[in-house]
C-alpha positions in Angstrom: 90.0 74.3 104.4 86.7 73.0 105.7 83.2 74.1 104.7 80.1 73.7 106.8 76.6 73.4 105.3 73.3 73.7 107.1 71.9 71.0 104.8 71.5 67.4 106.0 74.2 64.8 105.3 72.5 63.5 102.1 72.1 67.0 100.6 75.6 68.0 101.6 77.1 64.9 100.0 75.1 65.6 96.8 76.4 69.1 96.7 80.0 67.9 97.2 79.6 65.3 94.5 77.9 67.7 92.0 80.6 70.4 92.5 83.5 67.9 92.7 84.7 69.6 95.8 88.2 68.5 97.0 87.9 69.6 100.6 85.7 68.4 103.5 82.2 69.8 103.8 80.5 69.1 107.1 76.8 68.9 107.6 75.4 71.0 110.5 71.6 70.5 109.9 71.0 71.3 113.6 72.9 74.6 113.1 75.0 74.1 116.3 78.3 75.3 114.8 76.7 77.9 112.6 75.0 79.2 115.8 78.1 79.1 117.9 80.0 81.2 115.3 77.0 83.6 115.1 76.6 83.3 111.3 73.0 82.4 111.0 71.4 84.4 108.2 69.1 87.0 109.9 66.7 86.8 106.9 66.5 83.0 106.8 67.3 81.2 110.1 67.7 77.9 108.3 71.0 78.9 106.5 74.3 80.4 107.4 75.5 83.7 106.0 78.5 83.3 103.7 81.5 83.7 106.0 85.2 82.9 106.3 87.3 82.1 109.4 91.0 81.6 109.7 91.6 79.6 112.9 95.0 79.1 114.3 96.3 75.7 115.5 95.6 76.8 119.1 91.9 77.3 118.2 91.8 81.1 118.3 90.2 83.0 115.5 92.9 84.9 113.6 90.6 86.5 111.1 86.9 86.5 110.1 84.6 88.0 107.6 80.9 87.9 107.1 79.3 88.2 103.7 75.7 88.4 102.6 73.5 86.1 100.5 74.3 88.4 97.6 78.0 88.8 98.3 80.4 86.0 99.0 83.8 86.5 100.5 86.4 86.5 97.7 88.7 83.5 97.9 91.7 85.7 97.2 90.9 87.7 100.4 90.9 84.5 102.5 94.2 83.3 100.9 95.8 86.7 101.7 94.8 86.3 105.4 96.1 82.7 105.5 99.4 84.0 104.1 99.8 86.3 107.0 100.1 83.4 109.5 
């Protein structure tokens, strides 16, 4: 699992440390990856919409979901999709 944040590196590191996250969180402050995956929040162009992607080893997207700022994708749903691979 990898997360991508639109915050700069310092803010991203602070969030990781504060939340004691055990997975990599990448900083995409220029929003290049967020833009490439078309998940920029239409109401706030500075952030990404909550989203989840399952990407196969060959780089193809096996599954994706887009949430809203008020609704995050349930972890159980992502784990179910991972289990299908």
